[in-house]
Kinemage of the C-alpha trace (Angstrom):
@kinemage 1
@onewidth
@group {chain A} dominant
@subgroup {mainchain}
@vectorlist {calphas} color= white
{ca met a 1} P 49.363 -13.778 -17.296
{ca glu a 2} L 45.907 -15.180 -16.536
{ca glu a 3} L 45.421 -12.739 -13.658
{ca lys a 4} L 46.394 -9.831 -15.902
{ca thr a 5} L 43.908 -10.943 -18.567
{ca val a 6} L 41.127 -11.162 -16.004
{ca gln a 7} L 41.995 -7.741 -14.650
{ca asn a 8} L 42.109 -6.234 -18.141
{ca asp a 9} L 38.761 -7.778 -19.063
{ca ala a 10} L 37.240 -6.513 -15.838
{ca thr a 11} L 38.552 -2.997 -16.424
{ca ala a 12} L 37.179 -3.037 -19.965
{ca ser a 13} L 33.754 -4.104 -18.722
{ca glu a 14} L 33.751 -1.444 -16.015
{ca ser a 15} L 34.127 1.295 -18.631
{ca thr a 16} L 30.531 0.758 -19.797
{ca val a 17} L 27.278 0.419 -17.884
{ca his a 18} L 24.364 -0.384 -20.195
{ca phe a 19} L 21.109 1.265 -19.147
{ca trp a 20} L 18.524 -1.430 -19.752
{ca ala a 21} L 14.861 -0.466 -19.914
{ca pro a 22} L 13.473 -3.504 -21.733
{ca pro a 23} L 11.050 -2.471 -24.482
{ca asp a 24} L 7.521 -3.856 -24.723
{ca leu a 25} L 8.347 -6.263 -27.529
{ca pro a 26} L 5.689 -7.775 -29.801
{ca gly a 27} L 5.309 -11.486 -30.348
{ca leu a 28} L 8.384 -13.601 -29.821
{ca ala a 29} L 10.866 -10.856 -30.733
{ca phe a 30} L 14.087 -11.211 -28.773
{ca asp a 31} L 15.448 -8.312 -26.711
{ca pro a 32} L 18.095 -6.663 -28.943
{ca leu a 33} L 20.374 -5.708 -26.036
{ca leu a 34} L 20.330 -9.261 -24.697
{ca his a 35} L 21.206 -10.582 -28.140
{ca arg a 36} L 24.089 -8.122 -28.503
{ca leu a 37} L 25.523 -8.831 -25.050
{ca leu a 38} L 25.401 -12.601 -25.576
{ca his a 39} L 27.477 -12.303 -28.721
{ca glu a 40} L 29.683 -9.304 -27.909
{ca glu a 41} L 29.945 -8.800 -24.113
{ca pro a 42} L 28.744 -11.957 -22.347
{ca val a 43} L 29.553 -10.620 -18.852
{ca ala a 44} L 28.473 -6.980 -18.791
{ca arg a 45} L 27.366 -4.270 -16.391
{ca val a 46} L 23.749 -3.088 -16.559
{ca arg a 47} L 21.495 -0.626 -14.800
{ca leu a 48} L 17.743 -1.313 -14.743
{ca pro a 49} L 14.932 1.244 -14.277
{ca asn a 50} L 14.493 0.748 -10.510
{ca gly a 51} L 16.801 0.367 -7.536
{ca glu a 52} L 20.297 1.769 -7.258
{ca gly a 53} L 23.711 1.284 -8.808
{ca his a 54} L 24.615 -1.310 -11.406
{ca ala a 55} L 24.701 -5.094 -11.601
{ca trp a 56} L 26.621 -7.647 -13.618
{ca leu a 57} L 24.735 -9.702 -16.181
{ca ala a 58} L 25.894 -13.160 -17.314
{ca thr a 59} L 24.398 -14.275 -20.623
{ca arg a 60} L 26.321 -17.353 -21.833
{ca tyr a 61} L 24.966 -20.805 -20.986
{ca asp a 62} L 28.004 -22.014 -19.021
{ca asp a 63} L 28.325 -18.755 -17.083
{ca val a 64} L 24.596 -18.721 -16.256
{ca arg a 65} L 24.764 -22.258 -14.889
{ca phe a 66} L 27.943 -21.465 -12.954
{ca val a 67} L 26.478 -18.427 -11.183
{ca ser a 68} L 23.216 -20.322 -10.517
{ca val a 69} L 24.927 -23.060 -8.494
{ca asp a 70} L 28.055 -21.492 -6.985
{ca pro a 71} L 27.484 -20.805 -3.250
{ca arg a 72} L 29.652 -17.681 -3.467
{ca phe a 73} L 26.638 -15.970 -5.072
{ca ser a 74} L 23.933 -15.375 -2.471
{ca arg a 75} L 20.235 -14.644 -2.867
{ca gln a 76} L 19.828 -14.013 0.849
{ca ala a 77} L 22.384 -11.184 0.736
{ca val a 78} L 20.076 -9.260 -1.624
{ca met a 79} L 17.668 -8.547 1.237
{ca gly a 80} L 17.951 -5.041 2.615
{ca arg a 81} L 19.710 -3.743 -0.499
{ca ser a 82} L 18.187 -1.545 -3.188
{ca val a 83} L 19.661 -3.559 -6.039
{ca thr a 84} L 18.978 -2.250 -9.539
{ca arg a 85} L 15.971 -4.157 -10.939
{ca leu a 86} L 13.122 -3.995 -13.438
{ca ala a 87} L 10.156 -3.915 -11.050
{ca pro a 88} L 9.650 -1.141 -8.500
{ca his a 89} L 9.301 -3.836 -5.830
{ca phe a 90} L 10.596 -7.310 -5.006
{ca ile a 91} L 8.111 -10.009 -6.042
{ca pro a 92} L 8.753 -12.615 -3.265
{ca leu a 93} L 7.936 -11.812 0.329
{ca pro a 94} L 10.921 -11.179 2.618
{ca gly a 95} L 12.256 -14.515 3.852
{ca ala a 96} L 10.660 -16.435 0.978
{ca val a 97} L 12.454 -19.334 -0.659
{ca gly a 98} L 13.453 -17.102 -3.580
{ca phe a 99} L 15.673 -15.101 -1.221
{ca ala a 100} L 17.014 -18.077 0.732
{ca asp a 101} L 20.385 -19.835 0.597
{ca pro a 102} L 21.219 -23.332 1.842
{ca pro a 103} L 20.637 -24.733 4.384
{ca asp a 104} L 17.402 -22.720 4.828
{ca his a 105} L 16.650 -22.989 1.118
{ca thr a 106} L 17.156 -26.766 1.185
{ca arg a 107} L 14.832 -27.110 4.172
{ca met a 108} L 12.063 -25.092 2.507
{ca arg a 109} L 12.421 -26.780 -0.877
{ca arg a 110} L 12.157 -30.211 0.741
{ca val a 111} L 8.738 -29.257 2.111
{ca val a 112} L 7.531 -28.025 -1.285
{ca ala a 113} L 8.799 -31.180 -3.005
{ca ser a 114} L 6.496 -33.254 -0.813
{ca ala a 115} L 3.520 -31.522 -2.482
{ca phe a 116} L 4.742 -32.586 -5.950
{ca thr a 117} L 4.789 -36.353 -5.437
{ca ala a 118} L 3.938 -38.807 -8.218
{ca arg a 119} L 0.601 -39.436 -6.491
{ca ser a 120} L -0.321 -35.745 -6.372
{ca met a 121} L 0.750 -35.277 -10.015
{ca arg a 122} L -1.536 -38.154 -11.071
{ca arg a 123} L -4.383 -36.549 -9.171
{ca leu a 124} L -3.693 -33.169 -10.769
{ca his a 125} L -3.422 -34.719 -14.237
{ca glu a 126} L -6.901 -36.190 -13.934
{ca his a 127} L -8.211 -32.875 -12.630
{ca ala a 128} L -6.437 -30.968 -15.410
{ca gln a 129} L -8.108 -32.903 -18.208
{ca gly a 130} L -11.497 -32.379 -16.603
{ca val a 131} L -10.909 -28.635 -16.252
{ca met a 132} L -9.646 -28.428 -19.835
{ca asp a 133} L -12.637 -30.331 -21.239
{ca gly a 134} L -15.021 -28.025 -19.385
{ca leu a 135} L -13.322 -24.892 -20.723
{ca leu a 136} L -13.342 -26.256 -24.281
{ca asp a 137} L -17.032 -27.159 -23.923
{ca arg a 138} L -17.786 -23.548 -22.989
{ca met a 139} L -15.743 -22.296 -25.939
{ca glu a 140} L -17.669 -24.572 -28.264
{ca arg a 141} L -21.012 -23.391 -26.922
{ca lys a 142} L -20.019 -19.734 -27.235
{ca gly a 143} L -18.534 -20.094 -30.710
{ca gly a 144} L -15.802 -18.041 -32.301
{ca pro a 145} L -14.339 -15.571 -32.573
{ca leu a 146} L -13.297 -15.274 -28.942
{ca asp a 147} L -10.283 -14.328 -26.855
{ca leu a 148} L -8.356 -17.516 -26.091
{ca val a 149} L -6.426 -15.889 -23.230
{ca ala a 150} L -9.662 -15.052 -21.409
{ca his a 151} L -11.357 -18.369 -22.170
{ca leu a 152} L -8.471 -20.843 -21.857
{ca asn a 153} L -4.911 -19.648 -21.205
{ca arg a 154} L -5.913 -17.648 -18.147
{ca pro a 155} L -8.510 -19.853 -16.394
{ca phe a 156} L -6.769 -23.210 -16.985
{ca pro a 157} L -3.463 -22.658 -15.112
{ca leu a 158} L -5.280 -20.562 -12.507
{ca ala a 159} L -7.624 -23.480 -11.778
{ca met a 160} L -4.680 -25.868 -11.666
{ca val a 161} L -2.506 -23.898 -9.269
{ca cys a 162} L -5.531 -23.258 -7.055
{ca ala a 163} L -6.173 -27.020 -6.987
{ca leu a 164} L -2.530 -27.499 -6.016
{ca thr a 165} L -2.468 -24.870 -3.279
{ca gly a 166} L -5.971 -25.570 -1.964
{ca val a 167} L -7.660 -22.286 -2.935
{ca pro a 168} L -11.408 -22.906 -3.511
{ca asp a 169} L -13.014 -22.100 -6.855
{ca glu a 170} L -14.901 -19.083 -5.513
{ca asp a 171} L -11.621 -17.350 -4.590
{ca gln a 172} L -9.904 -17.777 -7.955
{ca ser a 173} L -10.832 -14.284 -9.153
{ca lys a 174} L -9.197 -12.730 -6.087
{ca met a 175} L -6.043 -14.741 -6.721
{ca ala a 176} L -6.009 -13.631 -10.356
{ca his a 177} L -6.310 -9.948 -9.394
{ca trp a 178} L -3.599 -10.129 -6.754
{ca ser a 179} L -1.216 -12.071 -9.010
{ca asp a 180} L -1.681 -9.686 -11.939
{ca thr a 181} L -0.995 -6.686 -9.713
{ca ile a 182} L 2.070 -8.178 -8.040
{ca ile a 183} L 3.681 -9.435 -11.227
{ca ser a 184} L 3.234 -6.185 -13.166
{ca ala a 185} L 6.084 -3.701 -13.357
{ca gly a 186} L 3.672 -0.971 -14.417
{ca arg a 187} L 1.060 -0.769 -11.633
{ca gly a 188} L 3.349 0.855 -9.107
{ca arg a 189} L 4.997 -0.187 -5.884
{ca glu a 190} L 2.115 0.739 -3.566
{ca ala a 191} L -0.509 -1.312 -5.416
{ca ser a 192} L 1.847 -4.256 -5.731
{ca glu a 193} L 2.814 -4.267 -2.066
{ca gln a 194} L -0.841 -4.012 -1.017
{ca ala a 195} L -1.783 -6.957 -3.225
{ca lys a 196} L 1.124 -8.963 -1.832
{ca ala a 197} L 0.018 -8.207 1.741
{ca glu a 198} L -3.578 -9.199 0.977
{ca met a 199} L -2.519 -12.457 -0.650
{ca ala a 200} L -0.229 -13.228 2.273
{ca ala a 201} L -3.066 -12.598 4.745
{ca tyr a 202} L -5.302 -14.938 2.733
{ca phe a 203} L -2.784 -17.778 2.868
{ca his a 204} L -2.113 -17.118 6.543
{ca asp a 205} L -5.811 -17.789 7.171
{ca leu a 206} L -5.893 -20.793 4.821
{ca leu a 207} L -2.940 -22.424 6.573
{ca ala a 208} L -4.624 -21.839 9.923
{ca leu a 209} L -7.738 -23.555 8.557
{ca arg a 210} L -5.700 -26.534 7.329
{ca arg a 211} L -4.359 -27.117 10.828
{ca thr a 212} L -7.928 -27.875 11.931
{ca glu a 213} L -9.203 -29.278 8.602
{ca pro a 214} L -6.298 -31.154 6.967
{ca arg a 215} L -6.367 -31.820 3.220
{ca glu a 216} L -3.958 -33.238 0.639
{ca asp a 217} L -2.949 -29.963 -0.967
{ca leu a 218} L -0.018 -27.572 -0.699
{ca ala a 219} L -1.730 -25.573 2.054
{ca gly a 220} L -2.098 -28.801 4.025
{ca val a 221} L 1.564 -29.712 3.483
{ca leu a 222} L 2.716 -26.248 4.553
{ca ala a 223} L 0.421 -26.234 7.580
{ca gly a 224} L 1.874 -29.592 8.635
{ca ala a 225} L 5.399 -28.235 8.252
{ca val a 226} L 4.523 -25.299 10.483
{ca glu a 227} L 2.965 -27.653 13.008
{ca asp a 228} L 6.069 -29.844 13.248
{ca gly a 229} L 8.461 -26.873 13.330
{ca thr a 230} L 10.077 -27.408 9.922
{ca leu a 231} L 8.837 -23.998 8.738
{ca asp a 232} L 7.741 -20.880 10.526
{ca val a 233} L 4.465 -19.276 9.454
{ca asp a 234} L 6.067 -16.505 7.395
{ca glu a 235} L 8.168 -19.017 5.447
{ca ala a 236} L 5.120 -21.167 4.716
{ca val a 237} L 3.052 -18.184 3.594
{ca gly a 238} L 5.896 -16.940 1.398
{ca leu a 239} L 6.111 -20.325 -0.312
{ca ala a 240} L 2.365 -20.408 -0.934
{ca val a 241} L 2.361 -16.887 -2.417
{ca leu a 242} L 5.321 -17.570 -4.698
{ca ile a 243} L 3.886 -20.834 -6.062
{ca gln a 244} L 0.424 -19.333 -6.521
{ca ile a 245} L 1.755 -16.378 -8.517
{ca gly a 246} L 4.180 -18.380 -10.629
{ca gly a 247} L 1.778 -21.208 -11.333
{ca ala a 248} L -0.990 -18.928 -12.564
{ca his a 249} L 0.842 -16.153 -14.352
{ca ala a 250} L 3.852 -17.813 -15.963
{ca val a 251} L 1.901 -20.741 -17.450
{ca arg a 252} L -0.873 -18.436 -18.630
{ca asn a 253} L 1.479 -16.290 -20.668
{ca asn a 254} L 3.794 -19.039 -21.809
{ca ser a 255} L 0.958 -21.294 -22.977
{ca ala a 256} L -0.521 -18.344 -24.883
{ca asn a 257} L 2.902 -17.755 -26.435
{ca met a 258} L 3.009 -21.416 -27.462
{ca val a 259} L -0.398 -21.211 -29.137
{ca tyr a 260} L 0.655 -18.001 -30.897
{ca ala a 261} L 3.867 -19.613 -32.106
{ca leu a 262} L 1.993 -22.557 -33.598
{ca leu a 263} L -0.723 -20.397 -35.169
{ca thr a 264} L 1.904 -18.243 -36.893
{ca lys a 265} L 4.176 -21.130 -37.924
{ca pro a 266} L 1.865 -23.360 -39.983
{ca ala a 267} L 4.586 -25.848 -40.964
{ca his a 268} L 5.375 -26.516 -37.297
{ca leu a 269} L 1.685 -26.880 -36.469
{ca ala a 270} L 1.117 -29.270 -39.380
{ca arg a 271} L 4.061 -31.360 -38.227
{ca leu a 272} L 2.677 -31.570 -34.707
{ca arg a 273} L -0.773 -32.488 -35.986
{ca ala a 274} L 0.691 -35.241 -38.166
{ca glu a 275} L 2.980 -36.563 -35.427
{ca pro a 276} L 1.179 -36.136 -32.069
{ca gln a 277} L 3.816 -38.273 -30.341
{ca leu a 278} L 6.210 -35.375 -30.960
{ca leu a 279} L 4.308 -33.126 -28.517
{ca pro a 280} L 6.536 -33.526 -25.417
{ca gln a 281} L 9.652 -32.796 -27.476
{ca ala a 282} L 7.915 -29.846 -29.153
{ca val a 283} L 6.946 -28.404 -25.765
{ca glu a 284} L 10.582 -28.578 -24.639
{ca glu a 285} L 11.667 -26.724 -27.778
{ca leu a 286} L 8.957 -24.108 -27.327
{ca leu a 287} L 10.130 -23.611 -23.739
{ca arg a 288} L 13.674 -23.048 -24.990
{ca tyr a 289} L 12.740 -20.809 -27.883
{ca ile a 290} L 10.098 -18.487 -26.395
{ca pro a 291} L 11.499 -15.380 -24.623
{ca his a 292} L 8.989 -15.695 -21.821
{ca arg a 293} L 10.021 -12.802 -19.604
{ca asn a 294} L 11.239 -9.233 -19.757
{ca ala a 295} L 14.742 -8.568 -18.450
{ca val a 296} L 15.770 -10.845 -15.573
{ca gly a 297} L 14.484 -12.279 -12.292
{ca leu a 298} L 16.170 -12.001 -8.898
{ca ser a 299} L 19.815 -11.084 -8.526
{ca arg a 300} L 22.513 -12.629 -6.359
{ca ile a 301} L 25.316 -10.955 -4.420
{ca ala a 302} L 28.955 -11.991 -4.790
{ca leu a 303} L 30.183 -12.927 -1.301
{ca glu a 304} L 33.800 -12.662 -2.446
{ca asp a 305} L 35.693 -11.802 -5.618
{ca val a 306} L 34.692 -14.394 -8.228
{ca glu a 307} L 35.782 -14.773 -11.835
{ca val a 308} L 32.917 -15.349 -14.282
{ca gly a 309} L 33.663 -15.855 -17.940
{ca gly a 310} L 37.055 -14.186 -17.641
{ca val a 311} L 35.673 -11.164 -15.769
{ca leu a 312} L 36.327 -10.523 -12.094
{ca ile a 313} L 33.114 -9.854 -10.171
{ca pro a 314} L 34.050 -7.861 -7.042
{ca glu a 315} L 32.806 -8.891 -3.616
{ca gly a 316} L 29.491 -7.240 -2.800
{ca asp a 317} L 28.389 -6.644 -6.403
{ca pro a 318} L 24.970 -7.893 -7.554
{ca val a 319} L 24.864 -10.383 -10.428
{ca tyr a 320} L 22.012 -11.380 -12.704
{ca val a 321} L 21.788 -14.341 -15.053
{ca ser a 322} L 19.735 -14.480 -18.241
{ca tyr a 323} L 18.120 -17.850 -18.852
{ca leu a 324} L 16.750 -16.431 -22.110
{ca thr a 325} L 20.187 -15.859 -23.611
{ca ala a 326} L 21.486 -19.148 -22.197
{ca asn a 327} L 18.768 -20.844 -24.234
{ca arg a 328} L 20.045 -19.071 -27.368
{ca asp a 329} L 23.755 -19.769 -26.824
{ca pro a 330} L 25.145 -21.093 -30.150
{ca gln a 331} L 27.867 -22.975 -28.242
{ca val a 332} L 25.133 -25.246 -26.835
{ca phe a 333} L 22.237 -25.110 -29.300
{ca ala a 334} L 22.723 -25.469 -33.050
{ca asp a 335} L 20.843 -22.736 -34.955
{ca pro a 336} L 19.448 -21.349 -31.692
{ca glu a 337} L 17.286 -18.728 -33.423
{ca gln a 338} L 15.288 -21.484 -35.128
{ca leu a 339} L 12.304 -23.295 -33.631
{ca asp a 340} L 13.284 -26.905 -34.309
{ca phe a 341} L 10.996 -29.752 -33.229
{ca asp a 342} L 13.706 -32.243 -34.206
{ca arg a 343} L 16.006 -30.920 -31.478
{ca thr a 344} L 16.519 -34.026 -29.336
{ca his a 345} L 19.417 -32.724 -27.195
{ca asn a 346} L 17.774 -29.797 -25.471
{ca pro a 347} L 19.271 -28.968 -22.048
{ca his a 348} L 17.395 -25.665 -21.827
{ca val a 349} L 17.171 -23.641 -18.630
{ca ala a 350} L 13.679 -22.199 -19.116
{ca phe a 351} L 12.792 -23.300 -15.558
{ca gly a 352} L 16.075 -22.065 -14.123
{ca his a 353} L 19.011 -24.099 -12.888
{ca gly a 354} L 20.459 -25.237 -9.597
{ca pro a 355} L 18.881 -24.764 -6.164
{ca his a 356} L 16.294 -22.279 -7.434
{ca tyr a 357} L 15.041 -24.497 -10.275
{ca cys a 358} L 11.272 -24.026 -10.572
{ca pro a 359} L 9.504 -26.535 -8.280
{ca gly a 360} L 6.426 -26.515 -10.510
{ca ala a 361} L 8.235 -27.474 -13.729
{ca thr a 362} L 6.566 -30.882 -13.951
{ca leu a 363} L 3.118 -29.373 -13.504
{ca ala a 364} L 3.831 -26.616 -16.055
{ca arg a 365} L 4.960 -29.160 -18.661
{ca met a 366} L 1.879 -31.273 -18.030
{ca glu a 367} L -0.455 -28.285 -18.410
{ca ser a 368} L 1.219 -27.172 -21.648
{ca glu a 369} L 0.940 -30.621 -23.204
{ca ile a 370} L -2.703 -31.032 -22.175
{ca leu a 371} L -3.606 -27.574 -23.459
{ca leu a 372} L -1.924 -27.905 -26.858
{ca arg a 373} L -3.157 -31.437 -27.488
{ca ser a 374} L -6.727 -30.854 -26.321
{ca leu a 375} L -7.142 -27.497 -28.046
{ca trp a 376} L -6.314 -28.794 -31.526
{ca asp a 377} L -8.096 -32.107 -30.988
{ca arg a 378} L -11.277 -30.133 -30.330
{ca phe a 379} L -10.679 -27.333 -32.849
{ca pro a 380} L -8.478 -28.674 -35.670
{ca glu a 381} L -9.211 -25.583 -37.810
{ca leu a 382} L -8.214 -23.090 -35.105
{ca lys a 383} L -6.735 -19.870 -36.489
{ca leu a 384} L -6.185 -16.230 -35.566
{ca ala a 385} L -9.318 -14.100 -35.890
{ca val a 386} L -7.368 -10.892 -36.623
{ca pro a 387} L -4.234 -10.128 -38.642
{ca glu a 388} L -1.077 -10.920 -36.682
{ca asp a 389} L 0.012 -7.277 -36.595
{ca glu a 390} L -3.223 -6.319 -34.793
{ca leu a 391} L -2.533 -8.503 -31.740
{ca val a 392} L -2.063 -6.636 -28.450
{ca trp a 393} L 0.807 -7.649 -26.170
{ca glu a 394} L 1.305 -7.150 -22.448
{ca arg a 395} L 2.937 -3.837 -21.537
{ca gly a 396} L 4.979 -3.133 -18.429
{ca ala a 397} L 4.878 -6.828 -17.522
{ca leu a 398} L 7.588 -9.010 -16.049
{ca ile a 399} L 6.288 -12.070 -17.915
{ca arg a 400} L 5.677 -11.601 -21.643
{ca gly a 401} L 2.646 -12.741 -23.590
{ca pro a 402} L -0.375 -11.653 -25.638
{ca lys a 403} L -2.886 -9.572 -23.721
{ca glu a 404} L -5.580 -11.034 -25.954
{ca leu a 405} L -5.468 -13.835 -28.513
{ca pro a 406} L -8.568 -13.627 -30.751
{ca val a 407} L -9.191 -16.967 -32.468
{ca thr a 408} L -11.867 -18.641 -34.511
{ca trp a 409} L -12.368 -22.071 -36.087
């Protein structure tokens, strides 16, 4: 009877393929198709604007976690296939950790973890506060109104990830240009691939320099791993590129989303101002609540027939998971559509789950807390400088956020 139910569910799902061209949504609006699938068809078939064929999409929390950890779903098997996807190109370089399975994935992640030690995090925390204070000083000298994205949300995480990877200050603008081009779905495949090649060449040279001039940064760690044979050069470069892009772009947009959320929810902001010790818990809830990306990330390939949520995924089919919908699953989160700073049990998956959990999660949390605390400590009267409906949001982007955030105080 169980087998028949699975087969019937699978047949029902196969009757519909949802074409999914995610709209450029304003603010923190949730994708309507994602919302509908979570509640009505939690394992569905979708076709995205690029690539070929269809893919399965898992939206419920338990199904998302299951697919994220089960070894029968392979990232490595995606390589060489034109899987349906949002972007016209794959973001990671071929052979990068994002496309790796254990044991290669485990080997590469172990190297990266050695760059995120407690000692390095303490060093980065001290650096972060200094960078933040300098940016706020410049804001104060300039005076409002000004664009907070340009003056704070963009330069702060860029400076931090460059400090982590070992990119000198004078090369930050190049990194910003390459990252913006690579992460955009709207600039075209050719421009994105060129930017990716240029960034890879840069890190190839930086790693070569670290072999003769060692330093305690990610480039130094990766160069040492190449030297001792743990990584080959392409793997090391791929890791550097992926961390550089993610560390600059994701935190930039998500921190801007957090500021926007607080500026447009005065009761939440007042609560946080009155209870500053609540900040870490508030950041976790903001991470859960904010729909920080468009569509989905990288897919996996089913290496054999696997049942997910009562639906049979055939061998060879691509599968996506939505961490956004998992974070809104009412079976896990009470009143998931509400931003609730009293939410103490918050097992969100904003940084992913399983082997591909974001290695920079600790750094991202630290940056968000420093930014939110320092910004309102310096400018307690901070407010939007334009009506909310006049804000401009990123278009054709993989990671969502305000293009500009005009503020005054």
